[in-house]
N, C-alpha and C positions, 0 to 999 in steps of 0.2 A: 536123587530125587529132593533132597532137604535141601540142598542147595540150589536148585533151580526155584522149590518154593520161597526159600528165602528172597530171592531176587524177586520174585513175582510181588510178595509183600512189601517189598522195599520199595519197588515202584507203583503199586498202587497206594502206598504211606505217601510216598512224595508227592504224587497225583493229589492226594487228600489236601495234605499240607497248602500244596499250592493252589487249590481252589479254595480252601479257606482263607489265605491270605488275599486272593483276588476278590473273593468276598468280603474282606476285612475294607480291602482298600476300596472297591466299589461302595460300600456303605459310607465310608469316610467321606469319600467324596461327592456321594449324594446328600449327605448331610451339609456340605458346604458350600450347596446352590440352593435356591428357590427354582424349580421346574417349570418354565411357562410353556403352555401347549400353543404351536403355531397352527394356524390357519389361514386361508384365503379369505380376505376381506377388501373393504375398500378404505383406503388410508387417505387421509386429510391433511396435507399440507397447510402451514397455517405461520402467521408471525406471531410468536408467543411473546408474552410479557406478563408482568406482576400489576397487579390495580387494587383499586379499593371500592368497595360496594357502597354504596349511598343512598340512602331515601332521596326520593326526586324532588322532594321539598322540604329543605331544612331552616329553621329560623332561631339562630342563636342571640338569645335576650340576654343584653347587657345591662347594668346599673347605669343610671345618668344620674345620680345621687349619691352623698355622704351619709349613708344612715344604718341601720340596724335590723335584721331581718326579725320582725314580730311574730308573724304567723305563716305558716305553709299548709297547703291544702293539696298539693300531690306528690306523688312519689314515683322514681324512674319506673317506666313500664305501664304506667296508666293512661289510658285513652283520655283525652281533652277535646272540648270544642272552641272552636273560635270563639274570643271575647270571654273564656271563662278564667275565673281568678286563679292564680297560680300562688301567687306569695304577696304578705304585706309587709310593706317595709314602714319602719318608724318615721315622723314627718318633722321631726324637732327642727332640725337645721335647714330644711326646704321649705318649711313652713313659716320661719323667720326671714328665708331669703325673700320668700312671695310676699309677705307684708313690706317688707323694705322696698322690694320693686313696685307692690302697689301704690306705697306713699310717695315714692317720686313719681310715679306717672300721675296720680292726683295732683300733685302741687305743679307738674309741667303742666296739666291741663288748665288748671286754674290761672296760671300764669299767662298760658296763650290766650286763655278767653279775656283774660284783664287789657291786655295789649291789644286784642282784636276790637275791644269796645272802645279803648282810648281812640286807635286810629280812624274808626268811624266818627267819631267827636270831632278830631281834628280835622279830617276831611269837609265836614261841617262847618268849621269855624273858618276853613280857608278860602272858601264861597265869600264870608263876608270881611276876609284879609284879617282875622283875629289872631291866625298864628301863620308864622313864616311856612313857605312851599319846602325849605331845608327840613324845619323840625316834622314835619309830616314825611318827608322820605326817611328821616332817621328813625321814625316810629316803624314806618315800613318795613326795613332792615331788620327792626328789633322783634316784629314778626315772623317775618321769615326764619331768623333765629331760633325763635322759641318753638314754632312748627316742628323744627329739625329736632329739638330737645324732646319735644312730645313723641314723636315718630320713633327716636330712639328708646325712649322709656316705653314705647306700647310694646316694641319688637321685645325689649327685654323682660317685660310683663308677660308676654306669650310665651317666652321660652322657659320661664322659672313656672307660670302654669302648669304648661306639659310636663316638665319634672316632678312637678308635686302629684299630677295625676299619675306619673310612671312609679311612684311609690306602690300604687296597686298594679302589679304586674298580672298582665291578662295574655292566654295564649293568642297570638295572631294568626293562627289556622287551626283546621281540626287535623287531627293527628295524635302523636304519643310523646311522652315525654322520655326523650332517648336520654338524657344527662342532667342529674341536677347537681349544682356545684355548692349548694349551700347548707348550712345547719341553723336550727334557731338561734339567736344570739349573736350570730356574724356580723363583724363590722365589715360594712361593704362601701368601697371605695366605686368613683366614677369609673367606669368601663370593666369593671369585675363581672366576669361570666354570672349569670343567675341561674337559667335553664336553656336546654335547648329542646325544641319541638320539633317533630317530623313527621311528613306524611309518608305512611308505609306502605301505602296501598298501592305504590309503584315505586321501583327501583333502579339505579342505574350504576353501572361501572367506570370510573375515571381511570385511565390510563395513559401513558407516554409510550410513543413508539419513536423509537430511532429514527433520525433523518434519512436514513438508508433503505429503510423498511416501510416508508409511507405512502410510496408511489404503488402499491401493493394493496393498500386500505381504502376502501371504497364505503359510502353512504348504503345501508342497508345490506351489508355484507354478512351473513350469518357468522355467529360467535359462540366457541363452547368456552363456559366458564366452570371453574373446579376451586373448591377451597379447601385446605388443609385441616379446618375444623369439621369439614363433613366426607371423609375419604368414601372414596367409590361413588358419589353423587356428583351428577353435572347437570349446569343450568345452562340455557341457551339464550343467546340475544342477536342484536341486529344493532350494526355500527350507525349510530344516529348523527354524529357533528363530528367533524374533524377543525380543529382550531386552524386559525387562517397563518398564524405565525409560531415559530418555535421559540422555545423556553432554553435559554442557555444554562447546562451544568456543565459537568466534565466534556459532554456531546450533545448536541442539539437534538432535542425531542419534541415531538408535537401531541400534545394532549389530543386524545380521542375519547369521546362519551359513547358508553353502549347502553342500548335499553334491554334491560330483562325482559323478554317473552315469554319464557316458559323457565319459572324457577325451580321445576321438579319438587323433589320433597325435600328439599332444602329450606331452612326456617330463615329467611333473610335478616340481615342485623345490619344496621348501620355502622361503618366503619370496619366490616370484615375485610380483611387480606382476601384477596383471590387471584388466581392465574388466569389468564385470558388466551384465547387461542383462535386468534381471527382467521378463518379459513379462505385459502388462497387459490388452491385447487385441491382437486379429489383424482386419486389413484385407484381406479376400480380393478377387481379380480387380484389383488397383490398379493405376497407373503411378505408380511411384515416381522421384524423382532424388535424386542427392546433396545434402544441405543446400550443400556448396560451390559446388553450380553455380550457385546464383541469386545473379545478380550486382547486382540492384537488388529491392528491396520495399518495397511499401507495403500495409498491412492485409495481405488475402488475394492481392492482385495482385504480380506479379512479373515479372522478364526473365529470359531464359536466351539462351546462345549455343549453337544446333545446328547441325549439320550433317546435310545432304540429300542426295539423288542427286547425282552428279557433283561429290561433295565441297563442293557450295557451302555457304558459313557465312552464317548469317544471325541476327538477334536475333530471339526469339520473347516473345511477351506470353501470359502463362499465369497460371492460375488455380490456388492452392494450397488444400490441404486440411488433414488432419491430421499432424503430424510423429510420424516412427517411426524412433527410433533417430537415428543418421547420414541418414536420407533423411525426404523430404517428399513426400506424395501428390498429385499433380497432375490436378486435377479437369478442365482444359480447357485448349487451346493447344498439346500435344503429342500424338503418335499413338505407338505401338509399332512399333519397329524404326527410329527416328532415335538420333541420338548426340549428347547433350549435353556441352559444353565444362566442366571443373573447370580452371581456371587452373593451372598447375604452381607449386608453393609458395605455394599460397594459404592462408590461415590459416583462422580461423573463419568460418562463414557470417553473412550479414548478417541 
């Protein structure tokens, strides 16, 4: 009896050890994966690209003068009205240039008026043969040259007057200060960015679609938009415009403009990086799994790790269908209600 009892105890102990080892292995396998519940739903096939969120109307104001920042009236993020004073630049160099241009214009005007009077006098004298016809012709040519000089001086004066007025930097539209590039005392050269103002009442997304996919994209097509800055949140939009010609990079790409129609809970920000899903097809009543859940793939056949009742983990052979964004349709091998494993820290799907 003692021998039989030892055998029974040995068998029970072996089963306990085996069970503990299995439980331990299941625990470590379970911890290795993130388990995604699978259910029947509508999958959306799409043309997927990265893009940039932009305010619908943006104005980047640059300096026309070589001056210094003297006063600032707004900061980034502040709302502004069209015509509102944003920055004042010094006028030392520009005022001097204006005075010089003004003097050039006044001198040219005086000269033109002088020659014009002289020509009128000569025309009267010509009737009495007091001057020669060639002399009158020469004075008329001098008047034309003087008029040309006056016109050039007038255009130059207008240009410098506009430069002088631009030292008072004003908002060209109602909106928000998106970017301030200056500090008090900064030396500003012509062409230097001063401030960017944008109308943030509406936003668009600019994206570039590969030439091989562009035939699937049409105006008014529905678009889903996500941003890494706002995980789990989705914006909606519509294709607004498709460029008429491609841009050459490594491969030809065509710019597509998307109008944001439903921002959801996302706080829209100018120049935010986003990912766009231009919806091209719906797959109703489909069983979809994350692409990253596929651990082996050969043609339409693949393997996935799944967890069933009692948290049992096993490998499943599945038949795959159409890819829809970050998911792929499963035609056979899985049922709704199970969970599939996505290895933590996994990269691209095979």
